C-alpha positions in Angstrom: 46.6 -56.2 72.2 47.6 -57.8 68.8 44.9 -55.6 67.1 46.6 -52.6 68.6 50.0 -53.5 67.6 48.4 -54.4 63.8 46.9 -51.1 63.9 50.3 -49.4 64.8 52.3 -51.1 62.5 49.6 -50.5 59.7 49.6 -46.7 60.7 53.4 -46.3 61.0 53.6 -48.1 57.5 51.1 -45.7 55.9 53.1 -42.6 57.6 56.4 -44.5 55.9 55.1 -44.6 52.8 53.2 -41.3 52.9 56.5 -39.8 53.9 58.5 -41.5 51.0 55.7 -39.8 48.7 56.3 -36.6 50.1 60.0 -36.6 49.5 59.8 -37.8 46.3 57.7 -35.0 45.3 59.8 -32.7 47.0 63.2 -34.2 45.0 60.8 -34.3 41.7 60.1 -30.7 42.2 64.1 -29.7 42.9 65.1 -31.7 39.9 62.1 -30.1 37.7 63.4 -26.7 38.6 66.9 -27.3 38.1 66.2 -29.0 34.8 64.4 -25.7 33.5 67.1 -23.9 34.9 69.7 -25.8 32.8 67.6 -25.6 29.5 67.0 -21.8 29.5 71.0 -21.3 30.6 71.6 -23.4 27.6 69.2 -21.4 25.6 71.0 -18.3 26.5 74.5 -19.7 25.8 73.3 -21.0 22.4 70.9 -18.0 21.4 72.0 -17.8 17.8 70.4 -21.1 17.2 67.2 -19.1 18.1 67.5 -16.2 15.7 63.6 -16.2 15.8 63.9 -14.9 19.6 65.7 -12.1 21.4 66.7 -13.6 24.7 69.3 -11.1 26.0 69.9 -7.6 25.4 72.6 -7.8 22.9 71.4 -11.0 21.4 73.8 -13.0 22.6 76.6 -13.4 25.4 79.3 -12.2 22.8 77.4 -8.6 22.6 76.9 -9.0 18.5 73.7 -6.9 18.6 73.3 -8.8 15.2 70.0 -10.6 14.1 70.8 -13.1 10.9 67.1 -12.9 9.8 66.9 -12.0 6.1 63.1 -11.9 5.4 63.5 -8.1 5.3 66.2 -6.9 2.9 67.3 -3.5 0.9 64.8 -4.4 -1.9 61.8 -4.9 0.0 62.2 -2.8 3.0 60.0 0.0 1.4 56.9 -2.2 1.7 56.9 -2.9 5.3 53.7 -1.5 6.9 52.5 -1.3 10.6 50.7 -4.4 11.8 50.0 -3.3 15.2 50.7 -0.6 17.9 51.0 -0.9 21.7 50.4 2.2 24.2 53.4 1.7 26.4 55.7 4.5 28.4 52.8 6.8 28.2 53.1 9.9 30.4 53.6 8.9 34.2 51.8 9.6 37.6 55.0 11.6 38.3 55.8 14.3 36.1 59.8 14.1 37.4 59.9 10.6 35.3 60.6 10.8 31.8 57.7 9.4 29.4 58.6 7.0 26.2 60.2 3.9 25.8 64.0 4.0 25.4 65.5 0.3 25.5 65.2 -2.6 23.0 62.6 -5.2 23.7 63.3 -9.1 24.6 61.4 -11.7 22.2 61.1 -15.4 23.6 58.7 -17.7 22.2 56.0 -15.3 20.9 56.0 -12.6 23.3 57.8 -9.4 23.5 58.9 -7.8 27.0 59.5 -4.2 26.9 60.6 -1.6 29.4 59.2 2.1 29.9 61.1 5.1 31.2 59.5 4.5 34.5 60.7 1.1 34.9 57.3 -0.5 34.1 57.6 -3.6 32.1 54.9 -4.7 29.5 54.5 -8.3 27.9 52.4 -8.3 24.6 51.7 -11.0 22.2 54.5 -10.7 19.3 51.8 -11.5 16.5 49.0 -9.3 17.5 50.3 -6.5 20.1 48.0 -7.8 22.5 48.8 -6.8 26.1 49.3 -9.7 28.5 50.2 -8.1 31.5 51.6 -4.9 32.9 54.1 -4.5 35.7 53.8 -0.8 37.5 57.1 -0.2 39.3 55.7 1.3 43.2 57.0 5.0 42.3 54.5 6.3 44.4 56.0 4.6 47.3 59.5 6.4 46.2 58.5 10.1 46.2 59.4 12.5 43.8 62.7 11.4 41.9 64.2 14.1 40.3 67.0 13.7 37.2 66.5 10.8 36.3 68.4 9.3 33.3 66.2 6.6 32.0 65.7 2.7 31.6 67.6 0.8 28.8 66.7 -2.7 28.9 65.8 -6.1 30.6 67.2 -9.6 31.2 65.4 -12.9 31.6 65.9 -16.2 32.8 64.4 -19.3 34.9 60.8 -17.8 34.0 61.5 -14.5 35.4 62.2 -10.7 34.0 64.9 -9.1 35.5 64.9 -5.0 35.7 67.5 -2.7 37.5 65.8 0.3 38.5 66.6 4.2 39.0 66.7 4.1 42.4 68.8 1.2 42.6 66.7 -1.7 43.2 66.8 -4.9 41.4 63.2 -6.6 40.4 62.1 -10.2 39.3 58.8 -10.7 37.8 57.1 -13.6 36.7 57.4 -14.3 32.9 54.1 -15.5 32.5 51.7 -13.4 35.2 54.0 -10.0 35.3 53.7 -10.6 39.5 56.6 -9.3 41.1 58.9 -12.2 42.8 61.2 -10.0 44.6 62.6 -6.5 44.9 65.5 -5.8 46.5 67.8 -2.7 47.1 71.1 -2.7 45.8 72.7 0.4 47.2 71.3 3.6 48.8 70.6 5.7 46.0 71.1 9.0 48.3 74.5 7.6 49.7 76.4 6.7 46.2 74.8 9.4 44.2 74.1 6.5 41.5 71.5 4.5 39.9 70.6 1.4 37.6 69.7 2.6 34.0 71.5 -0.6 32.2 70.1 -3.8 31.4 70.9 -6.4 33.7 72.8 -9.7 32.4 71.2 -13.0 33.6 73.9 -16.0 33.9 73.5 -19.5 35.2 71.1 -18.6 37.8 72.5 -15.4 38.4 71.7 -11.5 38.0 74.5 -9.3 37.4 73.8 -5.6 37.6 75.8 -2.5 37.9 75.1 0.7 38.9 75.9 4.3 36.9 76.4 7.7 38.3 78.8 9.8 40.6 80.4 12.7 39.8 83.6 15.0 40.5 84.8 15.2 44.0 83.2 18.9 44.4 79.8 17.5 43.4 80.1 14.5 45.8 81.3 17.0 48.6 78.2 19.5 47.7 75.7 16.7 47.6 77.1 15.4 51.0 76.3 18.6 52.6 72.9 19.3 51.0 69.8 19.1 53.2 68.5 15.8 52.9 64.6 14.9 52.6 64.9 12.6 55.1 67.5 12.9 57.8 67.8 8.8 57.7 69.1 9.1 54.0 72.0 11.4 54.3 75.3 10.4 54.1 78.3 11.2 56.5 80.0 14.2 55.4 83.7 13.7 53.8 
């Protein structure tokens, strides 16, 4: 009986220590994630201290769109020569989508992040142009999207790249791998007659995005009474 009690006591002590270890690991993980978020938030708030990077669409939260880098001047600009090229934003599978590149890139720690007109994302080595990964937005699942306007930029934060899409989704992908982390619909495109073409803004763990579009009252009334490809997507008449 004494042996059983000793075994039970040791077993409970082991479980207690194991539970404490798991709790410590969980707390360490939470603190580590919180610290990483704090570092990125600080970098974005003081992005002017990192002129070699371009961490948000306008360069900083002040919206300057200005870089203090001065290696290229009026005197030597004629000496610039191509170093590498990257094939991105090419002809899409769905011809209703526009080809090409429209948005300026983000640059962070030697990696360039580009958004194509089809809401694809490309990550490349800034020094060599080597393509690191490509995220292809699943337009084949959306059907033929007519009248799409463009894709004008990305946001980054907490180890992710954020993008608003032309069918009103907000997408997050892993900045290192390009794997999709989440994809949410902000608002039904068929109901609001709008889309997301502007770059999102990442601020202290929040992603801010706005939709564009709409029209005159006559245009909205016409759209409301136009037959829908999918009856479930039809908006109620005005």
